[in-house]
N, C-alpha and C positions, 0 to 999 in steps of 0.2 A: 504493500500500500504506500510505502514511502516514495517509491518511484512514480506511482500514479499521482500522488499529491504534488510531487515536484513537477511533473509534466503539466499538470493542470495550472500551476502557477506560472509556468513558462509561456503559456498561451499556445497559439497555433501558428508559429512562425512561418511554416510552409505546409503546403498540402501533403507533401511526402512525410514530414514529421508527424503530422496529425494522423495520417493513415497508419503509420507504424504504431502510434500510441493506441489507436482504436484496435488494431490487430492484437496487440499485447493484452489489452483489457478484455477482449472477447475470449481470449484463451484462459483467463483467470477463473478460478472457481469461487472466489471471494465475492459474496453479494455486496459487500461494502463498496466495491468499485462501480456498481451500477449507476449511481448518480453522476459519477465522473464520465462514464461511458456515454450516458445520455447527453451530457453537456458537450462532449467531443462530437457526437453525431450532429448536434445543433451547430457546432462550429464549422462543419462541412459547408454550410450555407455561405460562409465568408469566402470560400474558395471557389464557389460556383458563380458563373457569370449569367446563367439563365434563371430569371426570377422564379419560374415555376419550380425549378429544382431547389432554389434557395428556400422557398416556403416548404417544400416537401421535407428537406433535411431538418429544418427548424422544428416542424410539427412532429416528425418522427422522434426526435430527441426529447421534445417537450412531453409527448405522450408517455415515453418511457420513464421520464423523471417523475411525472405526476402519478403514474402507476406505482412506482417504487415508494413514493411518499405516502400514498394511500394505504399501502401494505405495511409500511414502517413509519407511522406518523411521529414517533418519538425519536427518530434518527436525526440528531442535531446536525451531523455533518451533511446529510442530504438537504436539510432545510437551509444550511449555509450555502451550499452549491446553488439551490434554487434562488435564494436571495441575490446572489451575485449575478446569476443569469438574468433575473427579472430587472435588476437595476441597470444592467448593461444592454438590455434589449431595446430596439427602436420602439417608440411609443405606438406607431401604426400597427404593430403586431398585437397589441393589446394584452401582452403577457406581463402583467404588473399587479395582478390582483392579490398576491400574497406577501407583498413587501413588508407591510406593517405587521402582519401576523407572524411571519418568519423572524423578523427582527425582535419582536417581543418574545417569541418562543426561545430564541437563542439566548437572549439576555436573561430570561427567567431560568434557563436550564444550564447555563454555562458552568456553573459551579459543580453540577453533577458530572459533567464531562471531565472537568479538571480533576475532581476527586477520584474518578475511576481510573484515570491515566497515571496519576501521580501519588496515589495512596501508598503509604509505606506498608510493606508486608511484615 
């Protein structure tokens, strides 16, 4: 997951790097990578010049992300990914309905995430 997170933070510098990132995540068995995979699928839109394909890629990734969050609504990392995607999405796509909800959820539950990762054994 550390590689997935690092690649997410790097963005999608090129179509080739993005496709390598997608391929590596598709081969993973870790469900935690699914929000990042969904986001990468949405990022394919940025490398497409044909508007119908741009919308297709964006919607495919969006649907995957929304399905994951509906299955795992308490996954703070997935909510964080969705928050970043929605804040960065063009307004004409209308994908901005969960910004306040996700920001509140993250702030209200950040301590739980911190405690579970850094709790002394």
